N, C-alpha and C positions, 0 to 999 in steps of 0.2 A: 746656171753655169754648166757648160759641157766640159767635163774633165776627162782627159786620157789618163788612165791608171795603168802603170807598168809594174809588173812583178817579174824581175829578171832572176832566173836561176842559173846554176853553173852551166847548163847546156840547154836552157829553155827561156822563152819569153812569153808570158801571158799578158794580154792587154784587153782593156775594155774602155769604151767611151760611154760615160754615164751622165745622165742629167742629175746633178747633185740635189736638186729639190724633189723631183718625183721619184728618184731612184731607178728610173728606167735605163736599162742597158741598151744603147743604140747600136753598138757593135761589140762583138766578143771574138777574140782570136787567140791562137796558141801556135807558137813556133817551137818545135821539138828537135832535139839532136843537133843543136847548133855546133858547128865545128866538127861534125861527124859525117860519115858518108850516109846518104839517103835521108836527109832531113825531111820533116813532115810539117806542113802548114795547114792549119784549120782556121777558117773564119766563117762563123755562122754554120750553114749546112755544107759549105764547100770545103773539100779536102784535096790537098795537092801533096803527093808523096814523091820521094826521091828527088827532092829539090836541093840544090847546092846553096848552103848558108854557111859561109866561112867563119863568121864571128858575130858578135852582138851588133856591130855597126851594120853588117849586111842584113841582119834580122830586122833592125829598125828601118832600114831603107825599104825592105820588102813590106813591112807593116805600113809604112808611109804610102807606098803605091796602092796597097789594098784599100786603105782608107780613102784615098782619092777616087778609087773606082766605086766607092759607095755614094759618090756625089758630092764630095768635098764637105764633109761634116765639119762644122765650125767648132773648133776646140779652143778654149780660153786658157787652159793651164794643163800641166802634166803633174800627176802625183805618183811618187815612187814608194814602193814598200822596201824598207831596209831593215834587215834583221837586228843589227846591233848598233845602238847609239851610245853605249857606254854611260858614263856618269855626267857627260856634258850635254849630249843631244837628247834632251828629255821631253821635247815637244816637237810638233811639226815645224820645219824651218824652210825658208827659201834657200835653195842650193846656191852657194857661191864656191869659190876656190877653197876657202878655209873649211867649209863644211865637207866638201869632197875629200880634202886631205885627211880630215878626222875619220871619215868613213873608211878610207884606205888604212889608216893607222889601226883601227879597231878590227881589221881583218884577222889579227892574231887571236881574237876571241871567237870569230865566226869565219874560219877560212873557206868554208864551202859556200857561204852566202854573201858576205860583204863585197868580195871582189866582183862577183857577178852583178850585184846591185850597182857598184861603182861603174862597171863597164856599161850597163844600161843607161845610167845617168849621163855619162860622157857622150854616148852615142845620141841620146835624146837632145842634149845641149847643142850638139853639132847639127842634127837634123832639124831641130826646131829652135833656132837661136833667139827668136823673138818672144817665145812663150815662157812665162815663169815656171820654174821647176820647184816642186815642193817634196821634201823627203819626210816620210812618216816612219816611225821606228817601232819595231815589235817590243823593244825593251822599255819604251817610254812610259807605258801605263803602270809599270812596276817600279818606277824610279824612286818613289817615296814610300817603299815598303818600310815598315817599322824596323829600326836597327836590330831588334831581336830576331826578325825574320830574315834580314839580308846579310847578317854577319856570320862568317865561318869562324869556328873556334881554332884558329891557327895564330901564329905569331903576328901581333898587331902591326909591327913595323914592316915586316915582309909583305903582309896583305896590303898595306897602304902603298908601299913602293911599287907594287905590281898590279894595283887596281883590282885586287881579288875581293869579290863580294858576290852575292846572289843577285843576278840581274833580272832573270825571268824572261820568257819569250811568249809568243802568240798573243801579245798584249792587245794588238788591234782587234783580234777576234774576241778575246775575253771582255774587253770594254764594250764592244758592239753588242754581244750576246747578252751581257748582264743588263744593259739598258732595254733591249728588246724583250727580255723575259719579264722585266718589271712592267713594261707597257702592256704585255699580254695579261698580266695579273691585275691591270687597272690601277697601277700606282706608280709613283716616281722611283727611280733607281736609288735615290737617297733614302728611301723608306724600307729598303729590302736588304736582308742578310742572305747571301746565297753562295753555293758552291757551283762553279762552272767546270764541266768536264769536256774539254776540247779533245776529241778522240779521232784522230786521223792517222796517216802514216807517221807523223809526229804527234805526240800526245802530251797533254798537260792538264793539271788541275789547279784551280785557284779558289781562294776564299776571299769573298768581296763583302765588305761591311759598309752599308750605306753609300754604295757607289765607289768606294776606294778599296784597293786590294790590300789584304793583310797577310796573305801567303800565296806562294806559287811553287809548283813542284819543280820547275826547271831552275837552274842555278847560274853558275858562272858561264856555263855552256848549255846548249839544248839537250845534253846527254842525261842530266840528272832527272830523277823522278820516275814516271810511269814506264812500263814496257811499251816499246814502239815498234814500228815496222822493221827497222834495221838497227836501232839504238837500244842499248842495254837497260837504260834507266838506272835506278839505285843499285849499287853494289858496295862491297867492303873495299875501301880504298887500299887496304893491305893486299888485295888481289893483284894490284898493278906491279909492285916490286916483286911479288911472288912469280908472276908470269915473266917478268924481266929475267929473273934468275933461272927459273925452271924451264921456260919455253924459249928463251933467247929473244924475246920481243923487245925492240927498242921503242923510243917514244912514238915514231911514226907507225910502227906495227901495232902498238896499243891503241893509238888513235883510230887506225883503220878497223881494228877489232870492235871497238866500242861504238863507232859510228856507222859502220858498213856491214859488219858480219855478226851482229848480235840481235837482240829483240826477237821478234817472231821469225825473222829469217834464220837466225842462229838456232832457234829451237825447232823449226819445222821445215825450213827451206822455202817458206812462203813469206812474201811481204804484203801482199794484197789480202785484206781480211776476207774478201769474197772467196778466195782460194782456200783459206783456212775453214770457212763455213762449209764449203763443199766437202772438205775432208772430214769435218765433224759429222756431217750427214751420213758419210760412208762408214762411220765408226772407227776412224783412224785413231789409234791409242795415243800416238805422238801428238796429234792435233788436239785431242782432249786434254792431255797434260799441259800443253802450251796455253790453251784457253783458260785452264784453271790458274796458271801462273799469272796471266794477264788480268783476270778478274780479281784474283786475290790482292794484287798490288793496287788495283783501283779501289776496292772496298777498304783497304787499309788507309789510303789517302782520304777517301770520303769520310770515314770515321774520325780521322785526325782533324780534318778541317771543320767538321761539325763541332768538335771539341774546342778548336781555336775560336770559332764564332760564338760558342755557347748556345748552339742550336741555330737552325737556319729556317728562313721562310721558304726557300726554294732550292732545289737541286736541278741544274739545267744541263742537258746533254746537247752537244753540237759537234760539227765537222763530220767527215765521211762516215766513220763507224758510229759515232754518237747519234747521228741523224737517221741512219738507215738500218741499224742492226738491233732488232728487238730482243734477240737472245742475250746480247751483252747487257742491255738496259735491265732486263729481267733478272739476270744473274747478279748484277751489281746491287740491286735494291732488295734482293731476296733476304728474308728474315731480318729486316731492319725496322720492323714495326715498332720496336721499343725505342727507336731513335726518331720515330715520327714519319717514316716513309712507307707508304702503301701505294703500290701502283695498280691500276686497273688493266687487266690483261687485254681487253678489246681495244682500249685507248692506246696501249703500248704497241699493239700490232699495227694500228693505224699510223702511229709514229709521228704525230704532229700536235703542236700546242701542248696543253696540259694533259698528261697521261696518268696522273695520280688519281686514286680513287676518291670519291666523295667522302669527306670526313678525315682525309689524311692530314695530319698536323702540318706536314711540310709538303708544299706543292712540288711536283716533279714535272719538268717540261722538256720538250724537244723543240729547239729553236735553231733554224738554219743560220749559219754564220754568213756574213757577206763582207769580207775584208775590203774588197774593191770599193763598195759603196761607202764604207767607213772612211777610206782614204780620200775618195772624191769629196765627201763632206768636210773632212778636215782641211783639204786643200782649199775648197771654196771659202770656208770659215776664215782661214788664215789670210786670204786675199781680200776679204771683206765683201 
């Protein structure tokens, strides 16, 4: 089955046409700066800049035309990545009006992501009215977290009334990578306890026991947990009323601070880890301090999740930083021999597959994530 996978961001649209069986990507494209002056369109090696793309409907129409120019690739279904499915949308579903209404309602939890996904779905339903549309949710993999892991220690009635719990995110990636890591170790995912570190501009850690998640660093929103490109990760909740009183920040100001002006950007002015890496090479003290904060938080979560699991068979790095930054992987695993982690320097520099040393009690791997392929396969599976 050829599946068109759409990942609609607030001002972007990524798309791929994949063969769900072989995993081959037949077409890949990206529309950037939707609704802004000078949009940029990339498909394969072709790049077109300074294009006018007014909204997601225009981006879908442009994508449709570009796909037709590829020779009319036969697409059987469309799969959509949606960040938040809440407590009700906990598996891939065929999109109908009720599903779309629930995605809209859940925008209160993911105001940057769900509205964009809903816009992409509406545009796709209009552009491809005869194709089945399937929504896959980043929160779904963590829907059955143990109560001890998903419950916040606040007033129970208030939490229930406002659907407050830890939902977790990046679930499509964590699920795919956990299974792929097990495959590379020559076993079934149901036989492996592992910690997965998804380290990109957004970052999260999960503890997965026999294929099922038992912990995830992200919570009610994607802000909780690790230090990220622009998000703060964990902080003292008392900081929020303090900044309200002392800095005059209202709810919108606090939301902007934690989501857009914190993390590596807040510490260094950089959001791209490659820029931070260049500053480290130049001996920038601010960059070194930020790197230490980033790694310290990672090591703390890794140690905690090894404790939650009672030891792990594997620790798996994935996503942009996890897959490509040997310095981060080395710093995270340094001096953890007592916990069973020993990496091989040459394998770590090579950065693929198993990077742990022979005899390491816990395998350490680098596994590329592929959320688009995971969505294509979920879509094909749902449609039989």
